[in-house]
Structure formats: structure tokens, C-alpha cells
N, C-alpha and C positions, 0 to 999 in steps of 0.2 A: 572763545570766552572761557571754556573749561581750562584751557592751558594757562590762564592767568588767575585761576581760582575763583572765577565769578560764580556766585550761587543765586543771585537775584537779578531780575530784569525789570526795568520800568518801561511800560509801553504807553505811547501817546499817539494821538491821531486816529488810529483804527479803533480806539476805545470809545470814541464819541462822534466820529465822522463817517458817514456812509455815502459813497458816490456810485453812480451808474456810468456806463460807457456804451453808447449806441453808435459810435463812429467807426467801429471796426467790423470785420466779418463775423466775429464772435462777440456779440453784444453781451453785456453783463448788467443785470438788474441790481437794484439796491439789495434785494434778497440774496442774490448770488454773492454780492460783496460781503454781506453778513456771514454767510456760510464759510466763505474763504477765510475771513478774519478768525472765526471760531476754530476752524481747522488748524490754522497756523499757530494760534496761541495754545490751542489744546495739545499740540505736538510737544511743546516745550514746558508746559505747566507741570508735568511729572518730574522734570529735571530741575526746574528753577522755581523759586518763589516769584510770583508775578505781582508787581505793583503797577497800578493803572491809573492814569489821570482822568478823573471824572468819567468812569466807564458807564455806558448804558447797560440796560438789563441783559442784552444778549451776550455781554462779555463777563458778567458777574460770576458764573460758575467756574471761571478759570482764575479768578482774582483772589490774591491773599491780602493785599493792602490797597485800599481805596484812597487815592491821593487827591488833593485839591477839591475836597468835598464842598459843595456850595453852602455858603452860610448867610447869604443875603438874597433878597428878591431880585429877579431879573430886571425889574422896573419896566418891563414891557406892558404890564397892566398895573392898575392901582390896587394895592392890597393893604388891608389894615394891619397885618402882622405876618411874620414868617415863623414857621414851626419846623423843628427838626425831624420831620416824618421819616425821611430817608435814613438819617443817622440812627434813629430808634430801631428801624427795621433791620439795619445791617450790624448794629452793635454786638449782637450775639454770634455773628457769623464771620466777621473779618475785622482787621484793624482799619480804622478810618482816621484820616489825617486832614487837617485844615489847609487852607492856602499857605504858601511859603511865607514864613514870618519875616524874611528879609526883603519882601516885596510889599510893604505897606500893610502888614497884618500883624501889628505888634503893639497897638495901644492897649490901655487898660480895658477898654470896652471889648477889644478883639480877644484879649485873654479870657475875659468873662464868658464870651461867646463860645470859646473852645470848651470851657468847663460845662456850660449850659448845653451845648450840642454833643458833648461827649466825644470830641475829636482831639487827637493828639497834635501837638505843634510839630511843624516840619520846616526845615531850611534846605535850600540847595546851595552848596558851598564848594569853593575851590581854594587850593593853597595859594595860588598866584592871583594877581589882579584880574578882574573880569574883562578888562580891555583886550586881553588876548583872545576873547571869544567873539569880538565884534565882527569878524569876517568869517564866522563859522555858522553852522546850523543852530548853534546854541546862543546866538547873539541876543535873544530875548532875555537872557540872564544877565542883566546889566549891573548887578551889585552882589557879588558872591564871595569876595575875599574873606576867609575865615577870621583873620586878624581883626577885621572891622566888627565882627558879630560875636566874638568870644564871650563877652560879658552878657550881652543880650540873650544869647542862647541859654546861658545858665539861669538868668533871671526868669525868663518865660517858662523854661522847663520846671523850675522849682515851684512856681505858682500853680501851674497846671497839675503837676504831679501831686502836690499836696492834697488836691481834691480828688483827682480821678484814680489815684492809686488805691483808694479806699473802696472803689467800686468796680475795679478792673475785672474781677471774676464774677461779678454779680449781673443779674439781668435787669435792664432798665424797664421799670414797670409803669411809670406815669410821669407826666409833666403838667404842672398846673400853673396858670397865670393868677397869682394871688391878687394882684392889682397891677396897674400900669407900671411896667419896669421891674416887677418883682416875680421871679420864677421859683418854683420848687420842683426839683426832680427827686423821685423816690426810686429805690433799687431793692432788689429781692433780698439783700442781706440786712435790710433794716436801716440803711443809711439814707438820709435826706440831704440834698445840697440845695441851699437857698442862694440865689443869685440876684443881687441888687444892682440894676443898671442905672438907678437914679443918682442924683447928686446930694441926697439927704438920707439920714438914718431912717430905717423903716422897722417896724415891729410887727411880727406876725407869729401865730402859734406859740406865743410866749418867748419868741427869740428876737433878738435885736441884731439887725444886719447893717453894717457900716456902708456909707455911700461908695459906689463903684467897687464893691467887694462881694465876697461870698462867705457862706458859713456852712460847715459840714456838721450835721447832727446825727449821732448814732443812737438808735432806739434799742 
């Protein structure tokens, strides 16, 4: 990897899956697996920046970028709402990215959720058509050709960046649900970002927020 100038690695699987093995002469418990994963990633984390897909807590000390951060409920239980607790905790310590936007995470509501949850947009892209990946370990990436997403990348980046670039160096202080579908996030530099998930204009704190839109207010 060093010979081709690689400076960053993306790690999947060991970031959120632990297995045990009791079928051999040297059994391995889940705790053993966790230690093995930590030692493995720890050895390379000094040389490379580590991006990890949805890493569990045992991997966080070695991670520079959190990829595919959860933005919706698991739907295993009924919940009244989802809140970005994980994103708020990690926002001061590492870069956090949402699900890949070229895999059904690109609607206006999804863009608003990136701003609300303070996660950056991400894409997984290739120069050639993704059909070349169909017989490889990367077959899950079924739509990756850059030419198909050129304009979409720019549009999503511009919308998210116009909001989050104003709070990138600030600490996320609070998140309030003003009313159903209306969120206000406040940051240590005095910036407040209102997110309106509804399909109608709402007014709060003397500010008018357009439907399916956001408003950045600087105090």
C-alpha cells in the first residue's frame, strides 16, 4: 500500500462484527476477537488514517473517520423519534459521514438529516461502470460510476456545506425539537441551524423557515 502512495484505509467487518470460534484446539472467545481486532488496527493507525464503517465502541480509539453513521431507527422496536446522540458525542472528536448518497440517501429529506445530524455526505465511486464489480468482493456496490453522479455530488455537497461549514470548528451544544418536524441545533460559536422537515412554512423564534429547508442564524 505504501508503494502506491496509500495514506488512508477503510476498514469494514471487524469494526462492527465479533465472532467466536470453539471448533479448534485453540478456541477464541468474542473478547479474544475484540483484542485481536484492536491490536491489528492499532498497529497501522499510526501510519494511516483509519476510516471505519459503523464502528463499535471498542474500535473508536483508532478511528479518524466514522463512515455510514446510522441516521434512522433500526425498526426492531417502536420508537417515537430518533435523536443523533452518537453524532453529537463524536462530533468534536472525529469526522462523521452519513450513508453513501449514491445508494438511496439523496432526497431533500436525507440532505436535511445530514445537516441536522451534523454528518458529511459521502459517495463510493469508480471511474468505470459498476458491473465490473459484480463478481468481486465489492459486488454490493451496484451503482458507482462517477459520470452518473457528477452533478448530484455537487448539488448535495453545496447544500450541506452551506450549513455545516459555518459550524465545522464549533462544538455542538444542543438540539431542540421546537415542534413536530422542526429542529434547532445550536453551536458554541453562536450559530443556530433550524431544520424544517415539514411541507409547510413554519415560524419560530422570529424566524421563518421554508418547507423542506433549513435556515442558518448567526447571533
